[in-house]
N, C-alpha and C positions, 0 to 999 in steps of 0.2 A: 045548713045541715052538714054534720061531719061525715066525710066519705072515708071509709076504712076498707082497704084492700086486704084480702086473705090469700096468702101464697102457701098452699100445703105441699108437703113432700108426700107423694102418694105411696112411697115405700114405708112411711111411718103412719100416715092416716089413710090406710088402705081402702076403707069403706066410706071415707069422708065424714065419719061420725063426729069427729072433733070440729071439723070445718062447719058442718051444719049446726052444731050446737052453738058455736060462736056467732054464726049468722043470725040465729034466733035471738041471742043475747044482744047483739048490736042493734037489731031492729027494735027490740023492746026498750032500748036506750035512746031511740030516736035517730039512730045513725043509718047511713046508706051503705050496706056492705056489698062488695063486688069480689068475684074471683075470676081467673082467666077463662075466657070463653070456651076453650077446648075442654077444660075440666068440667065446666058447667054443663056442657052438652053430654059429656060422657056419663054424668050422674043425673041427668034429666032435671036439672035446676037452671034452665036456660035464662030465667029472668034475672039471675045474679051474674050472668056472664058479661064480660067486656074484653075488648082487645087488650093484651098485656101491656103494650107500650102506652096505650091510652090510660090504663089504670095507674101506671107509674107517674103519669103526668098530672092526674087530677086528685089522687088520693092525699088526704091529710096525713095519713100514716099507713103503714103496711104491717100486718101481723104475719110473721114468718113461722110456720109450723114445721118443725123438724129438729135438727141439731145444729151444731156449729157449721158443719159443711153446707147445710141448706142456707144458712144466713150468709156465709161467705159468697156463695153463688149469687144470692140476691143482692149483696153489696155491689158486685161487679155489674149486674144488670141495671141497677137503679142509680149508679154513680152519677151519671150526667143529669139526673132529675133531682138529686139531693133529697130524696124522699125518706123521712125517718122510718126506721125499721124497729119493730118490737118483736123480739125473739121469744117463742114459746117452745121449750125444750121437750121434744118427743124422742130424743136420742139418748146418748150416754153422758158425755162430759158437760156440755152446756156452759162453756166459758163466756160466751157472748149473749146468752139468753137472759131474760128477766124473770121468768117463772117456768114451772113445769105445767103439765096438763091440768092438774088439780087447782093450780093457782092462776089459770089463764084469765078467768073472769075478773078476779080481783085486780090483776095487773092492767087489764083493759079499762076497768073502772077508774083507776088512778090516772090513766092517760086522758080519759074524757074529763076528769076533774082538774086537769093540768098539774097533777101531783107527781111529777117525774123530773128527771134531768136528761139531758142529751149529751152524748159524747161524740165529738167529731174525730173519727179515726183516720189516721194517715193512710193513704194508698200510694202504691208505687207502680211504675209502668216500665216495660221493657220495649225498646225499639230494636228491631232485628234487621241486620244487614245480611241477608241469606239468599242464596240462589236456589235453595231446596224447598222454600215455602213462600206462598204469596202473601201471607199475613205479615204485617210489619209492626204491629203493636199488640202487646198483651198488658192488661191491667190486673192488679192484685191487691187484696186487702191483707192477706197473711204473708205471702212470700213468693218470690220468683226463684225457681231452682233450675240449675243446669247440672244434669247428671249423665253418667255413662249410659249407653244403650244397653239393651237386654243382654247381649252377648259380648259387650265390650269389656276391656280390661281397664287398667288405670288410665285416666285422662289427664291432660295438661292444659291449663287455662291461664293465660297472662291476665293479671288483674291490674287496672289503673284506677286511681281516684283523682278526679279533676285533671286528667291527662298525665298525672304523675305515676310512674311505675311503682306498684306496691310489691308484687311478688308473682312468681309462677307457681300456681297451686297444682300439686300432683295428688290426686285424690279420686274418690268415687264421684265427686261433684262438689258444687258450691251452692249454699243457700244465701240469698239476700232477703233479710226479714225485716218487716215493720215491727213496731212494738206490739201490735195485735198478734202477729204471728210468732212472737218470741217464745210463747208457751206451747207451740206446736212442734213442727219438724225441727226447727232451730234448737229447741230445748233437748230433743232426743239426740241431736248431733253434738251436744255439749256446749251449745251457744248460751249467751247470757239472757236472763229474763229482763225485759225492758218495761218500764211503767207506760201504760197505754197513752198517756197525754204528753209524752216526750216526743220531740221531733228529731228522731235519730233512726238509723238503720244499722243492722249488724250483717257482717259478711262472715259466714261460717263454713269452713271446709267440712266435707263429709268423709270420714275415715281417711284423713290425710296420711300420706306416706313419708312423713318425717317427724322429728321429735318436737319441732318448735312451732309448727303451724297451728295457730289458734284464731279464735274469732277476733275481728276488728270492728269496733263501733265507730261509725262516721255520722256526720250531720245529714239530716234529711235534705239539706240544700246541696250536698255534694253530688257529683255525677260519677257513676261507676261504669267502667268499661271493661268488658271481658272479651278477650280474643281467643278463639278456639285454636289452640296450638297443635293439638293432636293427642294421640294415645299410643300405647305400646303396639296396638294392632291397627292404628290409624282409623278406627271405627267411629261410629256416629255418637253425637251428643243428643240429649233430649232436654228441651226447655219446657217447663210447666209453670203455670200461674195458679196458685192456690190448689195445687195438685190436679189441675184440669188442663185440657187442651195441649196434649203433648206435641211439641213441634220438633222435628228432626233438624239438627244442625250438623255441619261438617267442618273439617279443618279449614281455617281461613275465614269462617263466619265471625261476625262481631255483634255483640249484644251490648247496648247501652241502657243502663237502669238509672232512673231518677224519680224524684217525687212527682206524683201525678197532680194535675190541676184539680182533680176530683177528690172527694173524701166520702166516707160512709158515715151516715148519721145514725147512731144506735140509741134507742130509747132505753133508759134504765129506770125501773120502778121499785126495785128492792132496796136501793140506797146502800148496799154493801160496798165497802171499799175494795180496791184491787187486792189489798193484802188479805182481807177476809176471804175473798174468792180463791186466792192462792192456797190458803190453808185448807179450804174445803175441797178443792178440786185436785190438788196434787199430793 
């Protein structure tokens, strides 16, 4: 029996109506649907509840209800389990999702009939050498950003690629993006659009304070090192992974970014090419 997990964003599916509809659909198709136990208890459907990590381990695939942000978060959570994710867009943009709410059943039907493709998306991770935070590693599907603190001014970061000095970036911050993240913050900062199946990363300054500072594209096998050199007021830096988990850094802290051993497996049922999606979404 096919085991299907459903991970709803409760800010999008507030009354769990979409989730319940898909539970009924999956049961009618002979599948075994599960949702996280805390959500099941909250909405009095305990029989479908299961421990979240257990769900990631046993599910044949997971239906993610929300938007791109919801899928990004689920990509980080499920990375070590390599569980395929089917995104159903209840949000706005939907770069990573396969269908919207109205097309959810059709998309799931295709998965059950094996009429789909999977995309293995590159993930990156940051190893943090910092005295100001106990966490030592962050993983990301989109990007890892180091930006100035809320009240900080211009920051300076020494950047190295494979231990070779690249430049000292004076800017509001730096984005290290995967191909998946290239159409997100990286694009807004003037960075390049990267095809999702390429094994590369981009290093993009945010509002750089010079005329020549531009994005650099490097191999996914390269190691990027960033040393926090300081700022005009010697204030803090903030590291975030996929826009989450803000970690405070100080002058002297070092961040090393490299390709992760994990990847995110995304199910695609619409068969649109990357260029089709670009034309539709941008």
